[in-house]
N, C-alpha and C positions, 0 to 999 in steps of 0.2 A: 564439433570441438574434439574428435578422436586424436588429433595430433598435438593437443595441448600438454603442456608440461608445467609443474609448479616448483618453485623453490622456497624454502623457509628462510626468511631473512630476519635477522634479529632487529630490534629497535632500540632507541636510547632509553625506552622504558622496559623494565623487567616483566611488567604486567602484559605487554603487548607483543605479538608476534604478526609478521607479515607474510603472507603467502603470495608470492610474485609469479604472475603468469607470463608466458612468451608471447602473449598476443593481448590485445584489448578484450576485455569482458563486457563492459558496459559503458554508456554515454553518461556523463555526470558524476555526481558523488552520492552517497547514501549512508545514513548512520542510524543503527536500530540499537535500543537499549533494553528491549524486551521483546516477547513473541508477540504481544499485540501490536506493536509498532512495525513488525515484520510482515504483517498480512500481504503486503504486495512483493514480498520476496521470498519465494519457496526454499531457496538456499539458505537465507538467515533464519527462517523458521526451523528448518532443519538443525541448524547448528545450535540454536537455543535449547534443543533437547538435551545437549550435552551440559550437564549441572555446573560446570566450571566456567562456561562462557558468559561473560557479563555484557559485553558490547560487540557488535559486528559492523565493520565499516566496508563498504564495497565501493570501489572507485577505480575508473580507469581499467589498469591491468593488474590490479592486486585487491586482496581481501585481507583486512587486518582484523584480528581478535584480540579482545581484552578479557583478562581472566578473573575470577574471584580467587582469593588467595588460599584456596584449598588444595591446589596442586601447582606443581612447577612445571613451566612449559617444556623444560628437557624431558620430562617424563611421558608426555602425551602429544608433542608437537608433530611428530612423524606420522601416528595414526590419524591425527585430524587432517594434515595435509593429504594424505591417502583418501580420506573420506571425501574432502572437498574436491580432489582430482577425479575420483570416479563420478561424482555429480556432474561436474564440467564435462567430461567426456561423454555422458549420456545425452548431452544435447539439451537438457531441459532447461526451462527459462531461470534466469538469475534473478532478474527484476522485471515483474510485470507492471505494464502501464495500462493493460486493459480494463476498463471501468473506471479508470481514475482520470481526472481532468488535470492535464499540465498546468501548472501555475505559470500564469502569464507574467513575464518580468516587465515591470514599469520603471521608469527612470524620469524624475522630474528635477528642475534646476532650482537653486535658490541663490540669491546674490549674497554678498558678504561685505563686511565693512571695508575690505581691502577691494578697490575696483580692479586689480590684476586677477583677483581669484574669483572662480565660480564653483559653486558646490553642487555636485550630481548626486542626487539621493534615489537609492534603489528600494524596492519593496520586499529586500531580503537581505540578510546579514551577509557581508562580503569578507570581512577579516576580524579576528578575535582580538587583535591587537593593533596599536597604530604603528604603521610603517610609511616612511617619507622617502622619496626618491627626488634627487635634485639634478641628476645627470643620466643619460641612458647608458654610461659605462657601468653604472651601479644595478642595472637591472636584468643581469643574466639570469637570475632566478625568480624574476618577476615578469612573467609574459605579457600581462596586461599593460603594465606600466611601460614595457618596452615598446609594445604596439601603440600606445598613445604618443609617445616620443616620436616614433617613426612616421605614422600616419599623419601627425601634425607637428611640424617642425617648430611652430611657434610656442609650444608648450615648453614652459621652463622648469615646473615641478610638478610632481603627482603625489598626492597626500591621501592614504587610506586610513579609514577609522569606521569601525562597526558597519554601518550600511550605506556609506557615501564616500565619494571620492572628491576632494578639492583639487582643482587644476588651476595652476599658475601660468599665466599668457605673458608674452612679450607685449610691449607698449605699442608695437606696429600692427596689432589686430584689435578690432573691435568686437565684442562679446556678441553683438547683434548679428555679426556676419558669421562667426563660427559656432555659437552655441548649439545650433540644431544638429549640426554635422557630428560634434562630439557626443551629444546626448544619443543621437541614433546609433553612433559607432559603440558607446558602452552598453547600450539596450541589446544590440545584436550580440555583442560579446559575451554578456551574461546568459542571453537566451540559449546560444549554441553550447553552453556547458564548458567553455574553455577554462583552463587553469588560470588563476588570477595571479597567485603568488605560490611558489612551491611550499610544501610543508615545512622542508628544512629551514627555508628562509623565514618563515613565520615562527618556528620554533626559536631561530637563534634571536630574532627580535624580541620574543617573550623572555628569553632567558636575559638578554642585556637590559630589558625593562626591570627584570626582578633583580639584577645585580645593581642596578642604578638606585632602585628603591632600598635595597639593603645598605648601600653606601651612605644613603641619607638618613639612616637611622641614628637618631641621637637622644641623648638623656636631657637636651636642652629644651625645657617646658615651652619656651616662647617659640621655638622653631616648630615643635609639635602643634602648638595652636595655630602658627601660620599655615602649616599644610593643612589642617583641618578647615580652616577659614577658605582657603583657596580651592579645596576640593568640594566644599558646600556651595559657596557663594560666587566664584569665579569660574571654574571649569564647566559648568554646565552651560553657561552662556557662550564661552568661548568655543565649546564644541558645536553648538548649535550654529554658530557663525563659520563652522568649518576648520576650526584650529584646535590647538592644544596648549596647555601652559604646565610647565613642571617647575617646582621648587627646586633651587640650587642651594641657597645659604643664607645664613642671618647672622649678622655681627652685633652682638649685644652692646659693644661699646659705642659704635657709630649708629646703631639702630637701621642699618643697612641691610635691605633685602634684595636678593638677586634670582630672578627667575629666567627661565628660558621659553621662548614662544615658538609654535610650529603651526604649519600649514596657512590657512588664511590670516592668522594673526602675524606671520612673520614677513619682513620685507616691505611692509608699508609704513614710512615714517608717521603719517597721521594717525593710522589705526593703533600703531604701537604707542605712540605718545598718549593717545586717548585711553586706552587699556592700561598703561602704566599709572596714570593719574587716577583712573577707576580703582584700580588695585590699592593704592596708597589710600585712599579715602576710605575703602572698607576696612584695611587694616588698622588705620588710625582710630576708626570708629570702634572696632571689636575688641582691640587691644587696649583701648584707651590710652593710646600713645601717640601724642601728636609730632613726635621727632622720626616717626618711620619714613624712610626713603626706599623707592624701588628703582631697580635697574633692570629693564626688560632687555634681554639678549634675543637676538634672531637665530633660530636653529638652522 
């Protein structure tokens, strides 16, 4: 790697800098939070000898470093970049796979209450936040979603959450005919270490979620209770079925509660009606209010 170059790139976080290379460094992504975790990465281990390095990320063509607040990056980033560059130019191993068994990716399927939606569950975390795509035009920064839409034209929606992907199909296809191919495609995609969703896209969705949560902050005690009840008694069941539910509003005069449904819970009239009635029953019971009415909107 004698012809390799590095450039220091700022990030949206003042604690993190990105050292971007002019070529691929590794396959896959790695995160190390201390020197013990870095036992399979000689480069990360060397970086942890710097007292201000808190976390090391190695992925594709860049290395990102998170600092402890004992220094400012502007004071040391050039020296750190030079140290990393010399390491890379030496040709030494960045991440070692010797003696370590590569984790085998497995993907299994789960049916959902919505007959148009199948849940594909992996044995690893896929995303840190809920992200949904309803059209291929939305997937410029989501290579895996774009690949699914392209490879299987009968797919209508792709919903990512934690360790699973919920896929919505058109009615002209039967799951028995297409599930094995989709499962194999997802398994191979994950095993080959391709990017699912760009980091900037994930961050954008995380910020949007945070802004939505902030906009829902209210001093209304009943609204607070409704959010807590939904989070404890409804969301876990909805997530296990491959979907998500979000509180929108509560009208204290009409006792009218509005929520939005995503993933497997969205778009199926029967499951939407069943879930709406179930939420009403729970809220009426927990709030001791027989007048509660729920409107469940499809996301």
